[in-house]
A tleap script that builds the chain and sets N, CA, C and O, in Angstrom:
source leaprc.protein.ff14SB
mol = sequence {
  NMET ILE GLY GLY MET GLU VAL THR LEU GLY
  LEU VAL VAL THR CYS ALA VAL LEU ALA ALA
  SER GLU ARG ALA THR ARG ARG ARG LYS ALA
  GLU PHE ARG HIE THR TYR GLY THR TYR GLU
  GLY PHE ARG ARG ALA VAL ASP GLU GLY ARG
  VAL ARG SER VAL ARG ARG ASP ARG GLY GLU
  VAL ALA ALA ILE LYS ALA VAL ARG ASP ARG
  HIE PRO GLY VAL SER LEU ARG LEU ALA LYS
  ARG TYR VAL GLN GLU CLEU
}
set mol.1.N position { 59.585 -127.230 -28.856 }
set mol.1.CA position { 60.054 -126.495 -27.700 }
set mol.1.C position { 58.853 -125.913 -26.948 }
set mol.1.O position { 57.901 -125.428 -27.559 }
set mol.2.N position { 58.912 -125.967 -25.664 }
set mol.2.CA position { 57.822 -125.466 -24.833 }
set mol.2.C position { 58.000 -123.974 -24.626 }
set mol.2.O position { 59.097 -123.500 -24.330 }
set mol.3.N position { 56.898 -123.235 -24.787 }
set mol.3.CA position { 56.942 -121.792 -24.625 }
set mol.3.C position { 56.852 -121.401 -23.159 }
set mol.3.O position { 56.567 -122.231 -22.296 }
set mol.4.N position { 57.096 -120.133 -22.894 }
set mol.4.CA position { 57.071 -119.605 -21.529 }
set mol.4.C position { 55.714 -119.725 -20.865 }
set mol.4.O position { 55.632 -119.967 -19.660 }
set mol.5.N position { 54.639 -119.559 -21.640 }
set mol.5.CA position { 53.292 -119.642 -21.091 }
set mol.5.C position { 52.988 -121.057 -20.599 }
set mol.5.O position { 52.384 -121.220 -19.539 }
set mol.6.N position { 53.395 -122.076 -21.346 }
set mol.6.CA position { 53.155 -123.460 -20.960 }
set mol.6.C position { 53.920 -123.818 -19.678 }
set mol.6.O position { 53.399 -124.509 -18.803 }
set mol.7.N position { 55.141 -123.344 -19.587 }
set mol.7.CA position { 55.949 -123.600 -18.390 }
set mol.7.C position { 55.314 -122.941 -17.178 }
set mol.7.O position { 55.224 -123.551 -16.112 }
set mol.8.N position { 54.875 -121.705 -17.333 }
set mol.8.CA position { 54.230 -120.986 -16.233 }
set mol.8.C position { 52.962 -121.707 -15.799 }
set mol.8.O position { 52.724 -121.886 -14.605 }
set mol.9.N position { 52.150 -122.118 -16.762 }
set mol.9.CA position { 50.921 -122.836 -16.450 }
set mol.9.C position { 51.233 -124.144 -15.724 }
set mol.9.O position { 50.546 -124.503 -14.768 }
set mol.10.N position { 52.250 -124.845 -16.166 }
set mol.10.CA position { 52.658 -126.087 -15.510 }
set mol.10.C position { 53.072 -125.860 -14.066 }
set mol.10.O position { 52.725 -126.647 -13.186 }
set mol.11.N position { 53.807 -124.794 -13.821 }
set mol.11.CA position { 54.227 -124.482 -12.456 }
set mol.11.C position { 53.044 -124.115 -11.566 }
set mol.11.O position { 53.001 -124.507 -10.400 }
set mol.12.N position { 52.093 -123.371 -12.102 }
set mol.12.CA position { 50.915 -122.978 -11.335 }
set mol.12.C position { 50.103 -124.214 -10.962 }
set mol.12.O position { 49.663 -124.344 -9.820 }
set mol.13.N position { 49.902 -125.113 -11.908 }
set mol.13.CA position { 49.140 -126.337 -11.642 }
set mol.13.C position { 49.861 -127.190 -10.608 }
set mol.13.O position { 49.228 -127.712 -9.691 }
set mol.14.N position { 51.160 -127.337 -10.738 }
set mol.14.CA position { 51.943 -128.125 -9.784 }
set mol.14.C position { 51.839 -127.545 -8.380 }
set mol.14.O position { 51.646 -128.289 -7.418 }
set mol.15.N position { 51.962 -126.247 -8.250 }
set mol.15.CA position { 51.848 -125.595 -6.939 }
set mol.15.C position { 50.459 -125.785 -6.342 }
set mol.15.O position { 50.329 -126.011 -5.139 }
set mol.16.N position { 49.429 -125.698 -7.161 }
set mol.16.CA position { 48.055 -125.881 -6.672 }
set mol.16.C position { 47.843 -127.302 -6.170 }
set mol.16.O position { 47.213 -127.506 -5.132 }
set mol.17.N position { 48.359 -128.278 -6.891 }
set mol.17.CA position { 48.226 -129.675 -6.472 }
set mol.17.C position { 48.972 -129.913 -5.160 }
set mol.17.O position { 48.450 -130.580 -4.267 }
set mol.18.N position { 50.165 -129.383 -5.036 }
set mol.18.CA position { 50.934 -129.540 -3.798 }
set mol.18.C position { 50.235 -128.889 -2.613 }
set mol.18.O position { 50.214 -129.455 -1.520 }
set mol.19.N position { 49.674 -127.727 -2.812 }
set mol.19.CA position { 48.964 -127.027 -1.731 }
set mol.19.C position { 47.747 -127.813 -1.288 }
set mol.19.O position { 47.484 -127.923 -0.090 }
set mol.20.N position { 47.005 -128.360 -2.233 }
set mol.20.CA position { 45.821 -129.165 -1.894 }
set mol.20.C position { 46.229 -130.422 -1.146 }
set mol.20.O position { 45.547 -130.834 -0.208 }
set mol.21.N position { 47.320 -131.027 -1.548 }
set mol.21.CA position { 47.814 -132.226 -0.880 }
set mol.21.C position { 48.221 -131.934 0.564 }
set mol.21.O position { 47.924 -132.714 1.469 }
set mol.22.N position { 48.895 -130.818 0.768 }
set mol.22.CA position { 49.309 -130.431 2.122 }
set mol.22.C position { 48.104 -130.153 3.015 }
set mol.22.O position { 48.102 -130.522 4.189 }
set mol.23.N position { 47.083 -129.506 2.464 }
set mol.23.CA position { 45.857 -129.242 3.245 }
set mol.23.C position { 45.180 -130.549 3.635 }
set mol.23.O position { 44.719 -130.696 4.767 }
set mol.24.N position { 45.117 -131.495 2.711 }
set mol.24.CA position { 44.494 -132.787 3.001 }
set mol.24.C position { 45.270 -133.533 4.080 }
set mol.24.O position { 44.666 -134.157 4.953 }
set mol.25.N position { 46.583 -133.477 4.033 }
set mol.25.CA position { 47.412 -134.143 5.044 }
set mol.25.C position { 47.199 -133.518 6.413 }
set mol.25.O position { 47.069 -134.236 7.405 }
set mol.26.N position { 47.162 -132.196 6.485 }
set mol.26.CA position { 46.911 -131.526 7.766 }
set mol.26.C position { 45.535 -131.880 8.310 }
set mol.26.O position { 45.379 -132.117 9.508 }
set mol.27.N position { 44.549 -131.915 7.442 }
set mol.27.CA position { 43.185 -132.252 7.857 }
set mol.27.C position { 43.112 -133.693 8.388 }
set mol.27.O position { 42.473 -133.944 9.410 }
set mol.28.N position { 43.770 -134.642 7.692 }
set mol.28.CA position { 43.782 -136.036 8.124 }
set mol.28.C position { 44.468 -136.189 9.478 }
set mol.28.O position { 43.993 -136.933 10.336 }
set mol.29.N position { 45.583 -135.489 9.671 }
set mol.29.CA position { 46.295 -135.562 10.949 }
set mol.29.C position { 45.468 -134.967 12.080 }
set mol.29.O position { 45.456 -135.505 13.188 }
set mol.30.N position { 44.782 -133.871 11.814 }
set mol.30.CA position { 43.927 -133.263 12.839 }
set mol.30.C position { 42.778 -134.193 13.198 }
set mol.30.O position { 42.425 -134.321 14.370 }
set mol.31.N position { 42.192 -134.844 12.196 }
set mol.31.CA position { 41.106 -135.796 12.449 }
set mol.31.C position { 41.613 -136.964 13.299 }
set mol.31.O position { 40.925 -137.413 14.215 }
set mol.32.N position { 42.812 -137.451 12.993 }
set mol.32.CA position { 43.390 -138.556 13.761 }
set mol.32.C position { 43.576 -138.139 15.214 }
set mol.32.O position { 43.193 -138.878 16.122 }
set mol.33.N position { 44.159 -136.967 15.445 }
set mol.33.CA position { 44.383 -136.491 16.827 }
set mol.33.C position { 43.062 -136.320 17.564 }
set mol.33.O position { 42.965 -136.648 18.746 }
set mol.34.N position { 42.044 -135.810 16.872 }
set mol.34.CA position { 40.737 -135.609 17.498 }
set mol.34.C position { 40.077 -136.945 17.846 }
set mol.34.O position { 39.462 -137.075 18.905 }
set mol.35.N position { 40.201 -137.923 16.972 }
set mol.35.CA position { 39.536 -139.218 17.158 }
set mol.35.C position { 40.275 -140.111 18.141 }
set mol.35.O position { 39.654 -140.701 19.026 }
set mol.36.N position { 41.598 -140.220 17.999 }
set mol.36.CA position { 42.371 -141.192 18.776 }
set mol.36.C position { 43.328 -140.560 19.782 }
set mol.36.O position { 43.705 -141.205 20.760 }
set mol.37.N position { 43.719 -139.337 19.563 }
set mol.37.CA position { 44.679 -138.686 20.441 }
set mol.37.C position { 46.110 -139.053 20.109 }
set mol.37.O position { 46.900 -138.201 19.701 }
set mol.38.N position { 46.440 -140.316 20.284 }
set mol.38.CA position { 47.802 -140.797 20.041 }
set mol.38.C position { 47.737 -142.130 19.293 }
set mol.38.O position { 46.661 -142.685 19.070 }
set mol.39.N position { 48.903 -142.623 18.917 }
set mol.39.CA position { 48.973 -143.942 18.277 }
set mol.39.C position { 48.451 -145.014 19.226 }
set mol.39.O position { 47.770 -145.945 18.796 }
set mol.40.N position { 48.764 -144.887 20.510 }
set mol.40.CA position { 48.270 -145.868 21.487 }
set mol.40.C position { 46.748 -145.842 21.574 }
set mol.40.O position { 46.119 -146.891 21.717 }
set mol.41.N position { 46.154 -144.662 21.490 }
set mol.41.CA position { 44.701 -144.563 21.460 }
set mol.41.C position { 44.122 -145.255 20.241 }
set mol.41.O position { 43.083 -145.909 20.324 }
set mol.42.N position { 44.787 -145.113 19.123 }
set mol.42.CA position { 44.371 -145.806 17.906 }
set mol.42.C position { 44.470 -147.312 18.092 }
set mol.42.O position { 43.551 -148.047 17.732 }
set mol.43.N position { 45.576 -147.771 18.652 }
set mol.43.CA position { 45.755 -149.224 18.870 }
set mol.43.C position { 44.636 -149.801 19.722 }
set mol.43.O position { 44.158 -150.904 19.458 }
set mol.44.N position { 44.215 -149.056 20.751 }
set mol.44.CA position { 43.138 -149.539 21.623 }
set mol.44.C position { 41.802 -149.617 20.886 }
set mol.44.O position { 40.941 -150.421 21.243 }
set mol.45.N position { 41.627 -148.783 19.856 }
set mol.45.CA position { 40.352 -148.743 19.138 }
set mol.45.C position { 40.214 -149.845 18.081 }
set mol.45.O position { 39.106 -150.138 17.633 }
set mol.46.N position { 41.329 -150.450 17.687 }
set mol.46.CA position { 41.301 -151.450 16.623 }
set mol.46.C position { 40.946 -152.822 17.202 }
set mol.46.O position { 41.393 -153.187 18.289 }
set mol.47.N position { 40.135 -153.568 16.456 }
set mol.47.CA position { 39.780 -154.938 16.829 }
set mol.47.C position { 40.946 -155.855 16.440 }
set mol.47.O position { 41.023 -156.345 15.313 }
set mol.48.N position { 41.838 -156.069 17.392 }
set mol.48.CA position { 43.075 -156.811 17.117 }
set mol.48.C position { 42.796 -158.217 16.609 }
set mol.48.O position { 43.453 -158.677 15.675 }
set mol.49.N position { 41.835 -158.904 17.209 }
set mol.49.CA position { 41.515 -160.266 16.794 }
set mol.49.C position { 41.083 -160.344 15.338 }
set mol.49.O position { 41.490 -161.244 14.603 }
set mol.50.N position { 40.260 -159.397 14.934 }
set mol.50.CA position { 39.800 -159.372 13.540 }
set mol.50.C position { 40.967 -159.135 12.590 }
set mol.50.O position { 41.072 -159.793 11.555 }
set mol.51.N position { 41.840 -158.202 12.939 }
set mol.51.CA position { 42.979 -157.892 12.063 }
set mol.51.C position { 43.930 -159.087 11.991 }
set mol.51.O position { 44.444 -159.405 10.918 }
set mol.52.N position { 44.164 -159.743 13.113 }
set mol.52.CA position { 45.014 -160.945 13.099 }
set mol.52.C position { 44.411 -162.027 12.203 }
set mol.52.O position { 45.122 -162.695 11.452 }
set mol.53.N position { 43.101 -162.188 12.294 }
set mol.53.CA position { 42.414 -163.187 11.486 }
set mol.53.C position { 42.544 -162.887 9.996 }
set mol.53.O position { 42.823 -163.781 9.197 }
set mol.54.N position { 42.342 -161.633 9.631 }
set mol.54.CA position { 42.473 -161.238 8.225 }
set mol.54.C position { 43.908 -161.456 7.758 }
set mol.54.O position { 44.135 -161.961 6.658 }
set mol.55.N position { 44.865 -161.081 8.579 }
set mol.55.CA position { 46.278 -161.265 8.197 }
set mol.55.C position { 46.599 -162.746 8.004 }
set mol.55.O position { 47.278 -163.120 7.048 }
set mol.56.N position { 46.120 -163.565 8.896 }
set mol.56.CA position { 46.381 -165.004 8.805 }
set mol.56.C position { 45.727 -165.613 7.562 }
set mol.56.O position { 46.344 -166.417 6.863 }
set mol.57.N position { 44.469 -165.223 7.289 }
set mol.57.CA position { 43.719 -165.842 6.201 }
set mol.57.C position { 44.010 -165.251 4.825 }
set mol.57.O position { 44.026 -165.976 3.830 }
set mol.58.N position { 44.240 -163.940 4.762 }
set mol.58.CA position { 44.351 -163.282 3.459 }
set mol.58.C position { 45.641 -162.503 3.250 }
set mol.58.O position { 45.881 -161.996 2.154 }
set mol.59.N position { 46.478 -162.398 4.282 }
set mol.59.CA position { 47.762 -161.739 4.111 }
set mol.59.C position { 47.827 -160.340 4.710 }
set mol.59.O position { 46.822 -159.762 5.124 }
set mol.60.N position { 49.054 -159.821 4.738 }
set mol.60.CA position { 49.324 -158.531 5.375 }
set mol.60.C position { 48.657 -157.363 4.665 }
set mol.60.O position { 48.138 -156.456 5.317 }
set mol.61.N position { 48.665 -157.374 3.342 }
set mol.61.CA position { 48.058 -156.265 2.592 }
set mol.61.C position { 46.562 -156.192 2.887 }
set mol.61.O position { 46.024 -155.104 3.089 }
set mol.62.N position { 45.889 -157.340 2.913 }
set mol.62.CA position { 44.452 -157.369 3.217 }
set mol.62.C position { 44.192 -156.877 4.642 }
set mol.62.O position { 43.192 -156.205 4.894 }
set mol.63.N position { 45.086 -157.210 5.570 }
set mol.63.CA position { 44.932 -156.755 6.956 }
set mol.63.C position { 45.083 -155.240 7.047 }
set mol.63.O position { 44.332 -154.585 7.769 }
set mol.64.N position { 46.033 -154.689 6.331 }
set mol.64.CA position { 46.216 -153.229 6.315 }
set mol.64.C position { 44.968 -152.569 5.731 }
set mol.64.O position { 44.488 -151.564 6.254 }
set mol.65.N position { 44.454 -153.131 4.659 }
set mol.65.CA position { 43.228 -152.587 4.050 }
set mol.65.C position { 42.060 -152.681 5.028 }
set mol.65.O position { 41.246 -151.760 5.104 }
set mol.66.N position { 41.966 -153.774 5.772 }
set mol.66.CA position { 40.884 -153.930 6.753 }
set mol.66.C position { 40.969 -152.849 7.831 }
set mol.66.O position { 39.949 -152.298 8.245 }
set mol.67.N position { 42.182 -152.549 8.280 }
set mol.67.CA position { 42.365 -151.498 9.282 }
set mol.67.C position { 41.909 -150.160 8.713 }
set mol.67.O position { 41.187 -149.414 9.375 }
set mol.68.N position { 42.327 -149.858 7.493 }
set mol.68.CA position { 41.975 -148.562 6.893 }
set mol.68.C position { 40.498 -148.475 6.551 }
set mol.68.O position { 39.918 -147.390 6.607 }
set mol.69.N position { 39.879 -149.591 6.198 }
set mol.69.CA position { 38.432 -149.585 5.925 }
set mol.69.C position { 37.653 -149.272 7.193 }
set mol.69.O position { 36.684 -148.514 7.157 }
set mol.70.N position { 38.068 -149.848 8.307 }
set mol.70.CA position { 37.371 -149.638 9.580 }
set mol.70.C position { 37.720 -148.298 10.216 }
set mol.70.O position { 36.915 -147.731 10.954 }
set mol.71.N position { 38.922 -147.788 9.932 }
set mol.71.CA position { 39.418 -146.529 10.516 }
set mol.71.C position { 39.944 -145.641 9.383 }
set mol.71.O position { 41.157 -145.539 9.201 }
set mol.72.N position { 39.050 -144.996 8.616 }
set mol.72.CA position { 39.463 -144.267 7.412 }
set mol.72.C position { 40.373 -143.063 7.651 }
set mol.72.O position { 41.040 -142.622 6.716 }
set mol.73.N position { 40.424 -142.523 8.849 }
set mol.73.CA position { 41.291 -141.376 9.112 }
set mol.73.C position { 42.734 -141.755 9.365 }
set mol.73.O position { 43.571 -140.881 9.592 }
set mol.74.N position { 43.041 -143.041 9.330 }
set mol.74.CA position { 44.396 -143.521 9.641 }
set mol.74.C position { 45.217 -143.594 8.350 }
set mol.74.O position { 44.741 -144.071 7.321 }
set mol.75.N position { 46.443 -143.117 8.428 }
set mol.75.CA position { 47.310 -143.133 7.246 }
set mol.75.C position { 47.744 -144.560 6.919 }
set mol.75.O position { 47.695 -145.453 7.764 }
set mol.76.N position { 48.162 -144.745 5.691 }
set mol.76.CA position { 48.678 -146.044 5.264 }
set mol.76.C position { 49.880 -146.436 6.122 }
set mol.76.O position { 50.026 -147.598 6.500 }
set mol.77.N position { 50.726 -145.475 6.422 }
set mol.77.CA position { 51.928 -145.744 7.220 }
set mol.77.C position { 51.564 -146.285 8.608 }
set mol.77.O position { 52.169 -147.250 9.075 }
set mol.78.N position { 50.584 -145.668 9.263 }
set mol.78.CA position { 50.207 -146.128 10.605 }
set mol.78.C position { 49.479 -147.465 10.557 }
set mol.78.O position { 49.676 -148.309 11.431 }
set mol.79.N position { 48.644 -147.663 9.549 }
set mol.79.CA position { 47.959 -148.955 9.414 }
set mol.79.C position { 48.974 -150.075 9.199 }
set mol.79.O position { 48.855 -151.149 9.789 }
set mol.80.N position { 49.957 -149.826 8.367 }
set mol.80.CA position { 51.002 -150.820 8.109 }
set mol.80.C position { 51.803 -151.091 9.375 }
set mol.80.O position { 52.090 -152.243 9.698 }
set mol.81.N position { 52.162 -150.030 10.091 }
set mol.81.CA position { 52.898 -150.194 11.349 }
set mol.81.C position { 52.114 -151.054 12.318 }
set mol.81.O position { 52.666 -151.963 12.939 }
set mol.82.N position { 50.818 -150.766 12.450 }
set mol.82.CA position { 49.986 -151.533 13.377 }
set mol.82.C position { 49.985 -153.020 13.010 }
set mol.82.O position { 50.194 -153.872 13.873 }
set mol.83.N position { 49.755 -153.327 11.757 }
set mol.83.CA position { 49.698 -154.728 11.317 }
set mol.83.C position { 51.044 -155.418 11.533 }
set mol.83.O position { 51.084 -156.564 11.981 }
set mol.84.N position { 52.122 -154.748 11.227 }
set mol.84.CA position { 53.445 -155.354 11.379 }
set mol.84.C position { 53.818 -155.557 12.842 }
set mol.84.O position { 54.612 -156.445 13.151 }
set mol.85.N position { 53.262 -154.751 13.757 }
set mol.85.CA position { 53.584 -154.889 15.173 }
set mol.85.C position { 52.776 -155.979 15.872 }
set mol.85.O position { 53.058 -156.324 17.019 }
set mol.86.N position { 51.770 -156.521 15.180 }
set mol.86.CA position { 50.960 -157.590 15.795 }
set mol.86.C position { 51.763 -158.856 15.977 }
set mol.86.O position { 51.240 -159.851 16.477 }
savepdb mol mol.pdb
quit
């Protein structure tokens, strides 16, 4: 049986991890807005031909990775959206 101290410690650690995750998400979103402004600004910054080539030769997952490698402030969700909209 788990004691009260272990449960409390578990809750404190969980809360700390969630808080750090939320701060990282806010920071990433602020960086995206500062760099690109909007999703359309991001689309204009991406080398569409290169991403199409990677998708054709190596698949969608590789194309998403290529987008994120070149634009590290972009979330996985937006990189995936961009590749799927090509």
